[in-house]
N, C-alpha and C positions, 0 to 999 in steps of 0.2 A: 104213699111214699113220704119219707121225711124229706125236708128240704135242708141241705147241709151246707154250713158257711165254708170257708176255705181251712178254717182250724179243724171242724169236725170231719171234712175230707181228708186231711192229713192224718188225724187220729184213726181214721178206718183203714189206711192205706199201711200205716207204719207196721204195725204187728205182722200181718200175713207176709210183708216185702222179708222183715226179718226172718221169721220162720222159714220162708222159700228159699231164702240165700244162705241160712245158716244150715239147714237141713242136707241142701243139696251137698253141700262142701263136707259135712259129715258123712254123708253117704259114701262119697269118695273115699275118705279115710278108713269107714268101718269096712267096706268092699276091700280094699287094699289090705287091710289087718287080716281078713278071713282068708287073703290068697298069699299071706306070707310075709307082708312089709308091715311092721309096727311102727315106721317113721310116724305117722300122724300121731298116733297114740303116746308115743315118747317125748313129744312135742306139745302134749296138751291140747290138740285139735278135735279129739272125740269129744268134743262136749256141745251142748246146746246153748252154752254161754255166748250171745252174740257178740260180745266184747273181744273174744278170741277170734273172730272172723272178720270184724268190720273192716272195710276198706274206706276212709274217708270219703274218696270222689266216687266210687263206684257203687257202695252200700246207702251213702247218704245224698252228697250234693246232687248227683246225676238224676236219680229218680225223683228228689223234690224237684229240681228244675224242670223235669219233665211234667210234672204234675202243675207246676206253677204255668208253664206256656201250655198246657192243655193238649199233651201229645195224644194221638189216638190210642197209644199204649205206654206202658213205663216197665221199664228194666233196670238192672243192676247187677254189681256183683261183688262178691266177698273176695278175701284175700285166698288165693289158692291154696288147698289142702297139699302139703310135699308129700310124693310118691318116689320112693327109691326102686326103680323097676327092675335092678339087680337082685331084689330080695324076693321078688315074686317067683312064683314055682315055675311058670310058663309065661314069662314077661310079654311077648308079643301079644296072646290071647288075653292073658289077665288084664294087662293096660286098656284093652277095649273093654272088657268087663267092668273094670274099676270106672271108666269113662262112662258108660250105659247108667252106672249106678245113680248118677247125678240127676238125670232127667227122668230115670224111673222114681226117685222120690219125689220128683215134681208132680208126675201123674198121681201119684198116692196122694199127694196132700191136696192138689186140688180137688179130688174125688171127696176127701173127707171135709173140706171146706163146704163143697156142694151138700154134705149130708146134714152140715151147720144150718145152712139155709133150708131144708127140709125140716128140721126140727122145728125152726122159728116158724114155718107154714102151719105144721100141725098144732102148734100150739098158740096160731094166730089170734083166737078169741079171748085168749088169757094173759097173753104176753104185756111186756111193760116196754115203755120206750127203749129201754135200753136192750131189751131182745130184739127189737126191729133194728138197732143198730148193730147189733150181733149178725144180723141176716144180709147187712150191707157189708160188713167184715168179710162175711163168708163170699160175696160177690167179688169182691178184690182179690180175695185169696185164690178164688178159682182164676181169674185173668192173670194175676202176677205168676202163678204157677205154670199156667198155659204158655205164655210168653217166655219164661226161662227155659221149659222144656223145648218148645218149637226153636228157640235161639240157639240153644245148644245144641240140637240135633242138625245144626247147618254142617255140612262134610269139608271144614274148613280147620285144619288145625291152627290154634290150641283149643279151639272149640272141642267140647265131646264126641259130636258126630264125628269132626275129623279125625281123631283118635279112635273112634270105633272104625272107621274106614280103614285107617293105617293096619289095625289088628285084623281086618278081613281079608285085606288085599294080599295077593304073592309078594314075595321079599321085594324084588326091584321096583314094582308100581307103588308099593309101601314106602319106600325109600325116598321115591321122588315126591309122593304127596307129603310126606313128613318134612322135607325141605321147604314147604309153604310156611312150616310154623312161624318162622320169626317176622313174617309179613302177615300173618295172619288176622291180627287184630287191626292191623292198617286196611284190609281190605274191608273187613268189618265196618270200621268207621265211615270209608270212602261209600260204601253201600247205604250207612244211614244217613249220611249228609247229602246224598244225592237223591235220596227218598226212593231208591231200589229197594232197601232192606223193606221197609214197611209194604210195599206192593209184595213182596215175596212173602212177609210174614202174615201180613193181614188175614187172608184168608184162611191159612193153616191156624192161627193163634184161635180164630171164631170158633172154626172146626173142631180145634183140641177143646175149648170151653165147652163149647155145646156137648160134646161127648163126655165129658167129666160131669155135667149138668144132668145128662139122661141117666147116666150109671146110678145117680142117688135119687131118681124119679123127681127131678126139678125141671121145669119148663124152661127150656133155652132163652124164649121170649122174655120171660120174667127176667132172667140174669143179665139179658141185653139190655134191658129197658132201665135196671138200676145201674149197671156199669156206664151208660150213657150220662145219667146223672151225675155219677163219682167223677166224670172226667169233664164233664160240662160247666 
């Protein structure tokens, strides 16, 4: 394994984090367009250009601070892609599908990053340091996507899991859950500051990252070992 300094660790995390957050938002807009709402496309948000999606705090400052402070996991967010629910064919159902598209994209990306590690392992006897570095980036990609997938599936509006829950519940119950949305991020922040969020997410993130690794045929213990080095 390579010994990485702080600058190298940041370099390893930057590309996977930008891809994870950007594609997550594009997935929402792409699914909304398929279901009848072109708002994201009209506003130029159906693009992989990260500059269109970056939130200065959620995309840059928070993940960087968490890396510098050696948090056990790193997360962030981009500017939400706007969805005009009135344009959707079946608004209640379709909003749930649009919400689920984000975590679904993180699942796919996590598996793709695991395949990057697999490729590096297959070429191990022939690779340069650059390709080993790419394998480290693959581990970062697995974990950042596992974190975003698991975090966003929490059943708290405005997180994606909360909107999926609203779409699945019958009318009166869905209305009651939707009323949590103005306070949802405050709830998440309180859970994070108190450490409760870490206890909830930690095992689920490890399970998700292990699953992504195994689908690609990568040993989870190797991924965990490299991850420990990336946040150590």
